[in-house]
C-alpha positions as CSV (number, residue, x, y, z in Angstrom):
1,M,18.1,18.1,60.2
2,K,16.0,17.2,63.3
3,S,17.9,17.0,66.6
4,G,17.1,13.3,67.0
5,I,15.5,10.2,65.6
6,S,11.8,9.8,66.5
7,R,10.9,6.7,68.4
8,R,8.5,5.6,65.7
9,E,11.2,6.1,63.0
10,A,13.7,4.2,65.1
11,V,11.4,1.2,65.4
12,R,10.2,1.3,61.8
13,G,13.8,1.8,60.5
14,G,15.1,-1.2,62.4
15,L,17.3,0.6,65.0
16,L,15.9,-1.8,67.6
17,G,14.8,-5.4,67.2
18,A,12.1,-6.8,69.3
19,A,14.6,-7.9,71.8
20,G,15.9,-4.4,72.2
21,L,12.5,-3.1,72.9
22,L,11.8,-5.5,75.8
23,L,13.5,-3.6,78.6
24,A,12.1,-2.5,81.9
25,G,11.6,1.2,82.2
26,D,13.3,1.3,85.6
27,H,16.4,-0.2,84.1
28,L,17.0,3.0,82.1
29,G,19.7,4.9,83.8
30,S,20.5,2.2,86.3
31,P,22.7,-0.9,86.3
32,L,21.2,-4.2,85.2
33,C,19.8,-6.2,88.0
34,A,22.2,-8.6,89.6
35,A,20.2,-11.6,88.6
36,A,20.5,-10.6,84.9
37,E,24.3,-10.6,84.9
38,S,26.7,-13.5,84.7
39,A,29.8,-13.7,86.9
40,K,31.6,-15.2,83.9
41,G,30.8,-12.8,81.0
42,K,32.6,-9.6,80.5
43,A,30.2,-8.2,78.0
44,R,26.9,-6.7,79.0
45,S,25.5,-5.4,75.7
46,V,25.7,-6.0,72.0
47,I,25.3,-3.5,69.2
48,Q,24.6,-5.4,66.0
49,I,25.3,-3.4,62.8
50,W,23.3,-5.3,60.3
51,M,24.2,-4.5,56.7
52,W,21.0,-5.6,55.1
53,G,21.5,-7.0,51.6
54,G,25.1,-8.0,52.0
55,P,28.1,-5.7,51.8
56,S,31.0,-6.5,49.5
57,H,34.0,-7.9,51.4
58,L,36.4,-6.8,48.7
59,D,35.3,-3.1,48.9
60,T,35.3,-3.0,52.8
61,F,37.5,-5.2,55.0
62,D,39.1,-7.7,52.6
63,P,40.5,-5.7,49.6
64,K,42.3,-7.6,46.8
65,P,44.2,-4.9,44.8
66,Q,46.2,-7.5,42.9
67,A,43.1,-9.3,41.5
68,G,42.6,-6.8,38.7
69,N,39.9,-4.6,37.4
70,D,37.4,-7.4,37.0
71,Y,37.4,-7.8,40.8
72,T,38.3,-4.4,42.2
73,G,36.6,-2.1,39.7
74,P,37.6,1.5,40.4
75,L,38.1,0.8,44.1
76,N,41.7,-0.6,43.7
77,N,43.6,1.5,46.2
78,P,43.3,0.0,49.7
79,I,44.6,2.1,52.6
80,T,46.9,1.3,55.5
81,T,45.5,1.3,59.0
82,N,46.9,2.1,62.5
83,V,47.8,-1.6,62.8
84,K,50.8,-2.6,60.8
85,G,50.0,-5.1,58.1
86,I,46.3,-4.6,58.0
87,M,44.8,-2.8,55.0
88,I,41.1,-2.0,54.4
89,G,39.0,-0.4,51.6
90,E,39.9,3.1,50.4
91,L,36.5,4.5,51.4
92,L,37.0,3.7,55.1
93,P,39.7,6.2,56.2
94,L,38.2,6.9,59.6
95,L,37.8,3.2,60.5
96,A,41.4,2.8,59.4
97,K,42.3,5.0,62.4
98,Q,40.3,2.7,64.7
99,T,41.6,-0.7,63.6
100,D,43.3,-1.3,66.9
101,K,39.8,-1.4,68.4
102,Y,38.3,-4.1,66.2
103,S,39.2,-7.5,64.6
104,I,38.3,-8.5,61.1
105,I,37.1,-12.0,60.3
106,R,37.9,-12.6,56.6
107,S,36.8,-16.2,56.3
108,M,33.1,-16.2,57.2
109,T,31.2,-18.8,55.2
110,H,28.0,-20.7,54.9
111,G,27.4,-21.1,51.2
112,I,23.9,-19.7,51.1
113,N,23.0,-17.1,48.5
114,A,19.4,-16.2,49.3
115,H,18.6,-13.2,51.6
116,E,16.1,-14.8,53.9
117,T,17.8,-18.1,54.5
118,A,21.3,-16.6,54.8
119,S,20.0,-13.9,57.3
120,Y,18.4,-16.7,59.4
121,M,21.7,-18.7,59.4
122,V,23.9,-15.8,60.3
123,Q,21.6,-14.6,63.1
124,T,20.6,-18.0,64.7
125,A,23.6,-20.3,63.9
126,R,21.1,-22.8,62.6
127,P,20.7,-24.0,59.0
128,P,17.3,-23.0,57.5
129,G,14.5,-25.5,56.7
130,G,14.3,-27.4,60.0
131,R,11.1,-28.2,61.9
132,D,11.7,-25.4,64.4
133,V,12.3,-21.7,63.9
134,Y,15.0,-20.7,66.4
135,P,15.3,-17.2,68.0
136,S,17.9,-14.8,66.8
137,V,21.0,-13.7,68.8
138,G,19.1,-10.7,70.0
139,A,16.3,-12.8,71.5
140,V,18.7,-15.2,73.2
141,V,20.8,-12.4,74.7
142,S,17.7,-10.6,76.0
143,L,16.4,-13.8,77.5
144,F,19.7,-14.6,79.4
145,K,20.4,-11.0,80.3
146,G,17.2,-10.8,82.2
147,Y,14.6,-9.8,79.5
148,N,11.7,-11.7,77.9
149,A,12.3,-13.5,74.6
150,G,11.1,-16.6,72.8
151,Y,10.2,-18.3,69.7
152,K,8.5,-16.4,66.8
153,G,4.7,-16.4,67.2
154,L,4.8,-17.4,70.8
155,I,3.7,-14.0,72.1
156,Q,0.7,-14.1,69.7
157,K,-0.3,-17.5,70.9
158,L,0.0,-16.3,74.5
159,N,-2.3,-13.4,73.8
160,T,-5.1,-15.7,72.8
161,L,-4.9,-17.3,76.3
162,E,-4.7,-14.0,78.2
163,H,-8.2,-14.1,79.4
164,A,-8.4,-17.8,79.9
165,M,-5.4,-18.0,82.2
166,Q,-5.8,-15.0,84.5
167,G,-3.0,-14.9,87.1
168,D,-0.5,-16.9,85.1
169,A,3.0,-15.5,85.9
170,Q,4.4,-16.0,82.4
171,L,1.5,-14.3,80.8
172,A,1.8,-11.4,83.3
173,A,5.5,-11.0,82.4
174,S,4.8,-11.0,78.7
175,E,2.1,-8.4,79.2
176,E,4.4,-6.2,81.3
177,A,7.1,-6.5,78.6
178,G,4.6,-5.3,76.0
179,K,3.7,-2.3,78.2
180,Q,7.4,-1.5,78.6
181,A,7.9,-1.6,74.8
182,Y,5.1,0.8,74.3
183,D,6.6,3.1,76.9
184,L,9.9,3.1,75.0
185,I,8.0,4.2,71.9
186,L,5.5,6.6,73.4
187,G,6.5,7.3,77.1
188,D,9.2,8.9,79.2
189,A,11.6,6.0,78.5
190,G,11.6,7.0,74.9
191,K,13.6,10.2,75.7
192,V,16.7,8.1,75.0
193,F,16.0,8.9,71.4
194,D,16.1,12.7,71.9
195,L,19.5,13.7,70.6
196,S,19.1,17.4,71.6
197,Q,20.8,16.4,74.8
198,E,24.0,15.7,72.9
199,K,26.5,18.3,71.8
200,D,26.3,19.4,68.2
201,E,30.0,18.6,67.8
202,L,29.4,15.0,68.8
203,K,26.3,14.6,66.6
204,E,28.4,16.0,63.7
205,S,31.1,13.5,64.3
206,Y,28.7,10.6,63.8
207,G,27.4,12.1,60.5
208,R,24.2,14.0,59.9
209,N,22.4,11.0,58.3
210,T,20.2,8.2,59.4
211,F,23.0,5.6,59.9
212,G,25.3,8.0,61.8
213,Q,22.5,9.3,64.2
214,A,21.3,5.7,64.7
215,C,24.9,4.8,65.9
216,L,24.7,7.7,68.4
217,V,21.3,6.5,69.7
218,A,22.8,3.0,70.0
219,R,25.4,4.4,72.3
220,R,22.8,6.1,74.4
221,L,20.8,2.8,74.7
222,V,23.9,1.0,75.9
223,E,24.4,3.6,78.6
224,R,20.8,2.9,79.8
225,G,21.4,-0.8,80.1
226,V,19.7,-2.1,77.0
227,P,21.3,-5.6,76.4
228,Y,20.9,-5.8,72.6
229,I,20.5,-3.1,70.0
230,T,20.3,-3.6,66.2
231,I,21.2,-0.9,63.7
232,N,19.5,-2.0,60.5
233,S,21.4,-0.4,57.6
234,R,19.6,-1.0,54.3
235,G,20.8,-0.6,50.7
236,W,23.6,-3.0,50.3
237,D,22.0,-5.3,47.8
238,T,23.9,-3.7,44.9
239,H,23.2,-5.8,41.8
240,K,23.4,-2.6,39.8
241,Q,25.3,0.7,40.1
242,H,27.4,-1.0,42.8
243,F,30.3,1.4,42.8
244,Q,28.2,4.5,42.6
245,I,26.3,3.3,45.7
246,M,29.5,2.4,47.5
247,R,30.8,5.9,47.1
248,Q,27.7,7.2,48.8
249,R,27.1,4.6,51.5
250,L,30.6,3.6,52.6
251,P,31.6,7.1,53.8
252,Q,28.5,7.2,55.9
253,M,29.2,3.8,57.4
254,D,32.8,4.8,57.9
255,R,32.0,7.9,59.8
256,G,29.2,6.5,62.0
257,M,30.9,3.3,62.9
258,A,34.2,5.0,63.6
259,A,32.6,7.6,65.8
260,L,30.7,4.8,67.7
261,L,33.8,2.9,68.5
262,Q,35.6,6.0,69.6
263,D,32.7,7.3,71.7
264,L,32.2,3.9,73.4
265,S,35.9,3.8,74.2
266,D,36.1,7.3,75.5
267,R,33.2,6.6,77.9
268,G,34.6,3.3,79.1
269,L,31.8,1.3,77.5
270,L,33.7,-0.6,74.8
271,D,35.1,-3.1,77.2
272,T,31.6,-4.3,78.1
273,T,29.9,-3.8,74.7
274,I,30.3,-6.1,71.8
275,V,30.0,-4.3,68.4
276,W,29.2,-6.8,65.7
277,W,29.2,-5.8,62.0
278,T,28.1,-8.0,59.2
279,G,25.5,-8.8,56.6
280,E,23.9,-12.0,55.6
281,F,26.6,-12.7,53.0
282,G,29.2,-10.9,50.9
283,R,29.0,-10.1,47.2
284,T,30.4,-11.7,44.1
285,P,34.2,-11.0,44.0
286,R,34.1,-10.7,40.2
287,V,32.2,-7.6,39.1
288,Q,29.2,-8.4,36.9
289,W,30.0,-5.9,34.1
290,E,27.7,-7.6,31.6
291,P,24.0,-6.4,31.0
292,P,21.7,-6.1,32.7
293,W,23.9,-5.6,35.8
294,S,26.5,-3.3,34.1
295,G,28.8,-3.0,37.0
296,G,27.0,-4.8,39.9
297,R,27.9,-7.5,42.4
298,G,25.6,-10.5,43.2
299,H,25.0,-12.5,46.3
300,Y,27.9,-14.5,47.7
301,G,27.9,-16.8,50.7
302,R,31.0,-18.8,50.1
303,V,33.3,-16.3,51.8
304,F,32.6,-12.9,53.3
305,S,33.8,-10.6,56.2
306,A,32.6,-9.7,59.7
307,V,34.0,-7.3,62.2
308,V,33.8,-7.6,66.0
309,A,35.0,-5.2,68.7
310,G,34.7,-4.8,72.4
311,G,33.2,-6.9,75.1
312,G,36.3,-9.1,75.4
313,F,37.2,-9.3,71.8
314,K,40.8,-8.2,71.0
315,G,41.4,-5.4,68.5
316,G,43.9,-5.1,65.7
317,R,43.7,-8.7,64.6
318,V,42.7,-10.6,61.4
319,V,41.1,-14.0,61.7
320,G,41.2,-16.3,58.6
321,A,41.8,-15.4,55.0
322,S,40.2,-15.7,51.6
323,D,42.1,-16.6,48.5
324,A,43.8,-14.2,46.1
325,K,40.5,-13.1,44.5
326,G,38.3,-13.4,47.5
327,E,36.4,-16.3,46.0
328,E,37.1,-19.1,48.5
329,V,38.1,-19.5,52.1
330,K,41.9,-20.0,52.2
331,E,42.4,-20.6,55.8
332,R,40.5,-20.9,59.1
333,P,36.9,-21.0,58.0
334,V,34.5,-19.3,60.4
335,Y,30.9,-20.5,60.4
336,P,28.0,-18.5,62.0
337,V,27.9,-20.8,65.0
338,D,31.6,-20.2,65.7
339,L,31.1,-16.4,65.9
340,I,27.7,-16.6,67.8
341,A,29.1,-19.1,70.3
342,S,32.1,-16.8,70.9
343,M,29.8,-13.8,71.6
344,Y,27.7,-15.9,74.0
345,E,30.8,-17.0,75.9
346,L,31.9,-13.3,76.3
347,L,28.4,-12.5,77.5
348,G,28.5,-15.3,80.0
349,I,25.6,-17.2,78.4
350,D,25.7,-21.0,78.9
351,Q,26.3,-22.7,75.6
352,D,24.3,-25.7,76.9
353,G,21.5,-23.5,78.3
354,K,18.0,-24.4,77.5
355,L,15.7,-22.2,75.3
356,P,11.9,-22.1,76.1
357,H,10.0,-24.0,73.5
358,P,6.2,-23.7,73.1
359,L,5.8,-27.5,72.8
360,G,8.3,-28.4,75.6
361,V,10.8,-29.8,73.1
362,E,14.4,-29.6,74.4
363,A,16.3,-26.7,72.6
364,R,19.8,-25.6,73.3
365,V,21.4,-22.1,73.1
366,T,23.9,-23.3,70.5
367,P,23.7,-26.3,68.2
368,T,26.1,-29.2,68.2
369,A,27.9,-31.0,65.4
370,A,25.5,-33.9,66.1
371,E,22.7,-31.7,64.9
372,G,24.3,-31.4,61.5
373,V,25.7,-27.9,62.0
374,T,29.1,-27.3,60.5
375,M,31.6,-25.6,62.8
376,S,35.3,-24.9,63.3
377,G,35.4,-23.7,66.9
378,R,35.1,-20.5,68.8
379,L,37.3,-17.5,68.1
380,K,39.8,-18.1,70.9
381,E,42.5,-16.3,68.9
382,I,40.7,-12.9,69.5
383,M,39.2,-13.6,72.9
């Protein structure tokens, strides 16, 4: 295997979202500028582990061994962890040894079963279908941690005005951000993707696969002061051959994520880095044995799991619960806005802060109940 992930592969494969690319080159290897940091927030960076397609909560962090074969399939032997009373899926033995570092939210819910709209809801805290398209968590974090961000399509609109508005400070900042992004891909700043600088033993511990090495690159980006990194892990939309795919993908996830948590902790970075694991929804608790699925799991937004670690989140805790078969929220529903607002608080981002809007319309960092967004409150029990 190559010693690192090429910069083009990293961008194409979703290791970095647009927000992660918009960093100043002279921030690499140096602390974030004082103006970018908040006196209140403990967290400085976020690593989002995005499980594209939606991972099964029953096969990962919310096992239901008593529910029977129609729900567990062959994965019916959950394992104990290093935190008494917490059990997780049998294919996650390395993460079981790191449970004291993270908390599991077993009552995530939004009720949406479509990929695009659920992804939007989980990453913006807003319901889909409104007049405005709101920025994702990564864009908001980048904006308030000192980097450029904004609404989708805004940059393209600004580009059309580039020559008509010479000397405009906002346009100049946008252009500079673009140059920095290209430098990250093609220039000296992109050396952060060169894993030949890491010891073979450490690279091996992350796993010699795309997910594992992406986790290692994410740690390197955190060290360089990047405020938001997305690891985009595909292949979790398992309508067919679900259990065969789980036996391949879960061990890779287990190894890479466990190594990331340990490595961040060993380097003193976990205290200031939020690690956020989730997909857009879970998967149907009842296995779809019937043709044409023949052992698959469908989309499921009524209840699913998320994992958070570091940056001020406590470890070794479980928030909420699903029912005996993982089909409904049993206690303490957690909506996307609850989790996102909690992360913003730990990052020192003002919940009532204003977002830039291309039409000058007032837009807040987090929505309110008055806007029709369902919420239960921030995750104070693990903060």
